[in-house]
N, C-alpha and C positions, 0 to 999 in steps of 0.2 A: 262380794267383798270389794270394797273400794281400795285401790292402791294409794299409799301415802307417798306422793311424788316428792315431798320435802325430804323424806328419809332417803330416797333414791338420789336426789340432787346433792344432799349432804355427803353421801358416800362417794359419789363421783368426784366431788370437790376434794374430799379427803384423800382419795387415791391419787388424784392429779397432783395435789400438793406434796404427797409423799414422794412423788417422782420429780419434784421441783419443776413441774411443767406449768406454763401459762395456759390460759384457755385457748389461745391461738395455737399453741403447740398441740394440745389435745385435738383441736378441730382439724388441724392438718393431718395428724396421724389417724384420725377416725373418719375423715372425709365428710365432716359435718361443718356447717357454717359456724364461725366463731360466735356470732350473736345467738345461735341456737344453743351452744354450750352454756352461755351465760343464762339463758332462759331456763334451761334444764336444771342447772345448779340452784337457781332461785325458786324452782317449782312454779315458774310462771307459764310453763307449757307442759303438756303431757308428751312423753316420748313414746315412739312406736317400738315394737319388739326389734325391728331391724336396726333402729338407732341405738337401742340398748346394747345389742350384740356388737355393733361397730365400736361403741365406746368401751365395752368390756374387753374386746380384742385389742384395742389400742392400748389400754391400761394394763393388759396382761393379767386380768383377774377374771373370775367366773361371774356370770350374770347373777348367781346366787349372792355373791358378795355385795353386789350393788343393790339388790332388792331385799337384802337381809333386814329384818324388822317388819317386813310385810309377809314373811313366810311363817307358817305354823310349825313346820319342822325345820329348825335351823341350828341345832346344836353343833353340827359339823363346822359351821362358820365360826361359832364362838370358840370352839376348840382350836381352829386354825389361827384365830386372832390371838388367843392366849399363848399358843405355841410361838407365834411371831414375837410377842412381847418378851417371852422368856429366852429366846434363842441366843441372846448375847449376854446373859447373866452369868456372873461368877458362881462358884459353888456356894459361897456364903450368902449371896443374894438369893439363890434358889432355895436355900434352907430357910431364910427369913420369910420369903414369899410363901413358901409351903405352910409355914406356921400361921401366917395371916389368913391364907385360904382355909385352913382347917378350923381356925377360930371363927371366921366369918360364917362358914358352913354350919357350924354348931349353933351359932346364934340364930341364923335364919331358920334352921329346923326346929329350934326350941320355941319359936314364935308361931309355929303352925297350930 
């Protein structure tokens, strides 16, 4: 299986931006050269396991979250992402979103 480094780079960028960090800030916190962060985010270079772990630790996420999309078993990451999206919803918003999810699920299953 070939890893999709674009997915990994996109996830690193997304996590970095969620923290309002620049590439230089991530580089400093992870001990990686700023130019390497840019190359990794653009998938212009492959990153080593040690680099992946350094970036994950700096961003305070799991390596699973960064390689999500390359994993065959990844439902735990999806559940965590959904939980994060719902964490600040009001009761009315949760009720509306629950209805959207139920309807979407029914439509998807009907197409099988």
